[in-house]
C-alpha positions in Angstrom: 193.5 200.9 51.3 196.8 199.2 50.3 197.9 199.0 53.9 194.6 197.6 55.0 194.7 195.0 52.2 198.3 194.0 53.3 197.1 193.5 56.8 194.2 191.4 55.6 196.4 189.1 53.5 198.8 188.6 56.4 196.0 187.7 58.8 194.5 185.4 56.2 197.6 183.2 56.1 197.9 183.3 59.9 194.3 182.0 60.2 195.1 179.2 57.8 198.2 178.2 59.9 196.5 178.3 63.3 192.8 177.5 62.7 193.3 173.8 63.0 194.9 173.9 66.5 192.3 175.8 68.5 190.8 173.1 70.6 191.9 170.8 73.5 189.1 168.4 74.1 189.0 164.5 74.2 185.5 164.8 72.6 187.2 166.0 69.4 188.4 162.4 69.1 185.0 161.5 67.6 184.0 162.1 64.0 185.8 164.9 62.4 186.2 166.9 65.6 184.2 169.6 67.4 182.2 171.9 65.2 183.7 175.4 65.4 181.5 178.5 66.0 181.1 180.4 62.7 180.3 183.9 63.9 181.7 187.2 65.1 182.4 188.2 68.7 179.1 190.1 68.6 177.2 186.9 67.7 179.0 184.8 70.3 178.4 187.4 73.1 174.6 187.1 72.6 174.6 183.3 73.1 175.4 182.7 69.4 172.3 184.3 67.9 172.2 184.8 64.2 168.7 186.4 64.0 170.0 190.0 64.3 171.4 191.8 61.3 172.0 195.5 60.7 173.6 197.9 58.2 177.2 198.1 59.8 178.1 194.6 60.9 178.7 191.4 58.9 176.6 188.4 60.0 178.6 185.3 59.3 175.9 182.9 60.4 173.1 184.0 58.0 174.1 185.3 54.5 170.8 187.1 54.1 172.2 189.7 56.5 174.4 191.0 53.7 171.3 192.3 52.0 171.0 194.9 54.8 174.7 195.9 54.8 175.2 199.6 53.8 178.9 200.2 54.4 182.0 198.2 53.6 183.0 196.4 56.8 186.1 194.5 57.8 185.9 192.0 60.6 188.5 189.9 62.4 188.4 188.1 65.7 190.1 185.6 68.0 189.9 184.0 71.4 191.8 182.5 74.3 190.3 179.5 76.1 191.3 177.9 79.4 189.7 174.4 79.9 189.6 172.3 83.1 189.1 168.6 82.4 187.8 166.4 85.2 187.2 162.7 85.4 186.7 160.2 88.2 190.4 159.6 88.2 191.7 163.1 88.3 191.9 166.6 86.7 194.0 168.4 84.1 193.8 171.7 82.3 194.7 173.1 78.9 195.0 176.5 77.2 194.4 177.4 73.5 194.6 180.6 71.5 193.1 181.0 68.0 192.1 183.4 65.3 188.4 182.6 64.7 187.4 184.5 61.6 188.4 187.0 58.9 185.7 188.6 56.7 184.9 191.5 54.5 181.5 192.7 53.5 181.0 195.0 50.6 177.7 196.6 49.5 177.4 197.3 45.8 174.0 199.0 46.1 171.3 199.7 48.6 170.0 196.2 48.1 172.9 194.0 47.2 176.1 193.1 49.1 178.9 190.5 48.9 181.2 189.0 51.4 184.3 186.8 51.5 186.1 185.3 54.5 187.7 182.4 56.3 186.7 180.5 59.4 187.4 177.2 61.0 184.8 174.5 60.4 185.9 171.7 62.8 188.8 171.3 65.1 190.7 168.3 66.5 193.0 168.4 69.4 193.4 165.7 72.1 195.8 163.5 74.1 194.3 160.5 75.8 196.2 158.0 77.9 194.3 154.8 78.6 195.8 152.2 80.9 194.0 148.8 81.4 195.7 146.0 83.3 199.0 145.3 81.4 198.2 147.4 78.3 198.7 151.2 77.9 197.6 153.1 74.9 198.1 156.7 74.0 195.8 158.5 71.6 196.7 161.8 70.0 194.9 163.8 67.4 195.2 167.2 65.7 193.9 169.0 62.6 190.4 169.9 61.5 188.7 171.6 58.6 188.6 175.3 57.5 186.2 177.0 55.2 186.7 179.8 52.7 183.4 181.3 51.9 181.9 183.7 49.4 178.5 185.2 50.3 175.8 187.3 48.7 172.7 188.9 50.1 169.9 190.7 48.4 167.0 192.8 49.8 163.9 191.8 47.8 161.6 194.2 49.6 162.3 196.5 52.6 161.1 193.7 54.9 162.8 190.7 53.4 166.3 189.7 52.4 167.7 186.4 51.1 171.3 185.2 50.8 173.6 182.3 50.0 177.0 181.1 51.2 179.3 179.1 49.0 181.9 177.4 51.1 185.0 175.5 50.1 186.0 173.2 52.9 189.5 171.9 53.3 191.8 170.4 55.9 193.2 167.2 57.4 192.7 164.9 60.3 195.6 163.2 61.9 195.2 160.4 64.5 198.0 158.5 66.2 197.6 155.5 68.4 200.6 154.1 70.4 200.2 150.7 72.1 202.5 149.3 74.8 202.3 146.0 76.7 203.9 145.3 80.0 207.2 143.4 79.9 207.3 143.7 76.1 210.2 145.7 74.8 208.6 146.9 71.5 205.4 148.8 71.0 203.2 149.5 68.0 202.2 152.8 66.4 199.2 153.4 64.1 199.0 156.7 62.3 196.1 157.6 60.1 195.5 160.8 58.1 192.6 162.0 56.0 192.8 165.0 53.7 189.4 166.5 53.2 188.0 168.9 50.6 184.7 169.8 49.1 182.0 172.4 48.7 178.9 173.1 50.9 176.2 175.7 50.6 174.1 177.6 53.1 170.9 179.5 52.3 169.3 182.2 54.5 166.4 184.6 54.8 166.0 187.6 57.0 162.7 189.4 57.8 162.4 192.8 59.6 159.2 194.7 60.2 158.7 198.0 62.0 155.8 197.9 64.5 153.4 200.7 65.4 154.8 200.9 68.9 158.3 201.9 67.5 159.7 198.4 68.0 161.0 196.3 65.2 160.3 192.6 64.7 163.2 190.3 63.5 162.9 186.8 62.1 165.5 184.7 60.4 166.0 181.2 59.0 168.9 179.4 57.4 169.4 175.9 55.8 172.4 173.8 54.9 171.7 170.7 52.9 173.5 167.4 53.3 176.7 167.3 51.3 179.4 164.7 50.5 183.0 165.8 50.4 186.1 163.9 49.3 188.6 162.2 51.7 192.1 161.0 50.6 193.2 158.5 53.3 196.5 157.1 54.3 197.7 154.8 57.1 201.1 153.9 58.5 201.9 151.0 60.9 205.2 150.9 62.8 207.0 148.8 65.4 208.8 151.1 67.8 211.3 150.9 70.6 211.4 153.4 73.5 214.4 155.1 75.0 215.4 158.1 77.0 215.5 160.0 73.7 211.9 159.0 72.8 210.5 156.7 70.2 212.6 154.9 67.6 211.1 153.2 64.6 212.2 149.5 64.2 210.0 148.7 61.3 207.3 150.4 59.4 205.0 149.9 56.4 202.3 151.9 54.6 198.8 150.5 54.3 196.8 151.2 51.2 193.5 152.9 52.2 191.0 153.7 49.5 189.6 157.2 48.9 186.2 157.8 50.4 183.5 160.3 50.9 182.4 162.0 54.1 178.8 162.9 54.6 178.3 166.3 56.2 174.8 166.6 57.8 172.0 169.0 57.0 171.2 171.8 59.4 168.5 174.4 59.8 168.0 177.4 62.1 164.9 179.4 63.0 164.9 182.5 65.2 162.9 185.6 66.1 163.3 188.6 68.3 162.1 192.1 69.0 163.7 195.3 69.9 163.9 199.1 69.7 166.4 200.2 67.0 169.7 201.5 68.4 168.5 200.8 72.0 167.8 197.2 72.8 167.1 193.7 71.3 166.1 190.4 72.7 165.9 187.2 70.6 165.7 183.4 70.6 166.9 180.8 68.2 166.7 177.0 67.6 169.1 175.0 65.4 168.8 171.4 64.4 171.6 169.3 62.9 170.8 165.9 61.4 173.8 164.0 62.8 172.0 160.7 62.1 173.4 160.8 58.6 176.9 161.6 59.8 179.7 159.1 59.1 183.2 159.5 60.4 186.2 159.1 58.1 188.3 156.9 60.4 185.4 155.2 62.3 187.2 156.4 65.5 184.0 156.3 67.6 184.0 152.6 68.6 181.2 150.4 69.7 180.2 152.5 72.7 179.5 155.7 70.7 177.0 156.9 68.2 175.7 160.1 66.7 172.0 161.3 66.9 170.2 164.5 66.0 171.7 167.6 67.6 169.8 170.6 68.9 170.8 174.0 70.0 168.7 176.5 72.0 169.9 180.1 72.3 168.6 183.3 73.8 170.4 186.7 73.9 170.3 190.4 73.2 172.0 193.8 73.6 171.4 197.1 75.3 172.7 200.6 74.3 171.8 203.3 76.9 172.1 206.2 74.4 173.8 205.5 71.1 174.1 209.1 70.0 175.4 210.6 73.4 178.1 213.2 72.8 179.0 213.7 76.5 179.0 210.1 78.0 181.1 207.5 76.2 179.7 204.7 78.4 176.2 205.4 77.2 177.3 204.6 73.6 178.8 201.2 74.6 176.8 198.1 73.4 176.2 195.7 76.3 175.5 192.1 75.3 174.5 188.9 77.1 173.2 185.4 76.2 172.7 181.8 77.1 172.9 178.6 75.0 172.2 175.0 75.6 173.3 172.2 73.1 172.5 168.6 72.8 175.5 167.7 70.7 174.1 164.4 69.3 177.2 162.5 70.5 176.3 159.6 72.8 179.1 157.7 74.7 178.5 154.7 76.9 174.7 155.5 76.9 175.4 159.0 78.1 174.5 162.1 76.1 177.3 164.6 75.7 175.6 168.0 76.2 177.0 171.5 76.5 175.9 174.9 77.8 177.4 178.4 77.8 176.8 181.8 79.5 178.0 184.8 77.5 178.6 188.5 78.1 180.2 191.2 76.0 180.6 194.8 75.1 181.0 196.8 71.9 183.4 199.7 72.4 183.0 202.6 69.8 186.2 203.6 68.1 186.6 207.0 66.4 183.8 209.2 65.0 182.3 206.5 62.7 180.7 203.1 63.2 183.8 201.0 64.0 184.1 199.2 67.3 186.2 196.8 69.3 184.2 193.9 70.7 185.1 192.0 73.8 183.4 188.8 74.9 183.5 186.5 77.9 182.0 183.0 78.1 181.8 180.3 80.7 180.8 176.9 79.4 180.6 173.2 80.3 180.7 170.2 78.1 180.2 166.5 79.0 179.9 164.7 82.3 181.9 162.6 84.7 179.2 159.9 84.7 180.0 156.5 83.2 183.7 157.3 83.3 183.5 160.2 80.9 185.1 163.6 81.1 183.6 167.0 82.1 185.1 170.1 80.6 184.6 173.5 82.2 186.0 176.3 80.1 186.4 180.1 80.2 186.8 181.9 76.9 187.9 185.5 76.3 187.2 186.8 72.8 188.3 190.0 71.0 187.0 191.2 67.7 187.5 194.3 65.5 184.8 195.6 63.2 186.0 198.4 60.9 183.3 200.2 59.0 183.9 202.6 56.2 182.6 206.1 57.1 181.4 206.6 53.5 179.6 204.1 51.3 182.0 203.4 48.4 179.2 203.2 45.7 178.1 206.8 46.5 179.2 209.4 44.0 181.4 212.2 45.3 179.9 215.7 44.9 182.1 218.6 43.8 181.2 222.3 44.0 
């Protein structure tokens, strides 16, 4: 247990250090960046579904799932993404690698369980070069927000569980704009930074009912209310000169920027599915985010951008040929697949920025217990080349580890 705890602490600090640099997308320029996926490789491989919960996996997307957890479970996962960016003027590509989540779920009884963990919330990472006539501007951004969460789930009756997440969000956004004019020796640099912090909450419910046919019905819902978080802002203006060694500051000054609040939008999810326990499952889910109330810290959107209501549509499931096979390992593998389509709510130059993803994955049993290594593949597309925008085609490989205790820790040992 001490060795396991040491590894968890080490990974925790690694996640904090890397979680804000896990995206390379010009669309992260808007607002507070791209919203990160809060979920395990298992969730992602089924199109991002959160409607399925069981007794041996943590469900980071719906806290009510903890009410069904029966064994202490440790979960960690990361991903590597290769993105091809295409516009009417050319193509480019980028690679990013990140740790995506770290979580522990601990049942304290047959009805109550708690969880803690860390995941990214939003991510910013872009470099944009804009050349218009005799003016060239370079936009660079990095940062994002992380969330540390504490969760609890309780099974009210065998069919119904409820849960709550308490999230502490923290991080910073850094935006840099460099402007150069033709035949002018000096340029200008504008650097802004916002340090963000505040609490948010997420409430969930999970319903499971056995049917006479031997199938099981699953239904789930979650809701995150609108929340304001604090933003400490700073801005630095500088006159710069360019040389073979890079930029040199000629003159700079700090600009006083008042503290402000950032409104994080409300969100709700509804999903349902059906399956045969330990054999197969198929589900669908809808998520709505009220981005109409969203306000950016640095108003980086501009006149040709706005936020509207965002919607996500997901379908996915899994199949296990024979979960208790003693002679064929491949029959015990969990095979997953899914599809998602998202209207992000971001509108640029009268064009809606939408996204879709096709996912596949496997869960590989490890050892005699319930632990497994989860592998996921995803192909996705974001944006369009219409109206001078950028289309992103990305391929993501995800790896997750789910370690489940063979024995429930709240059970009493028996001695002869």
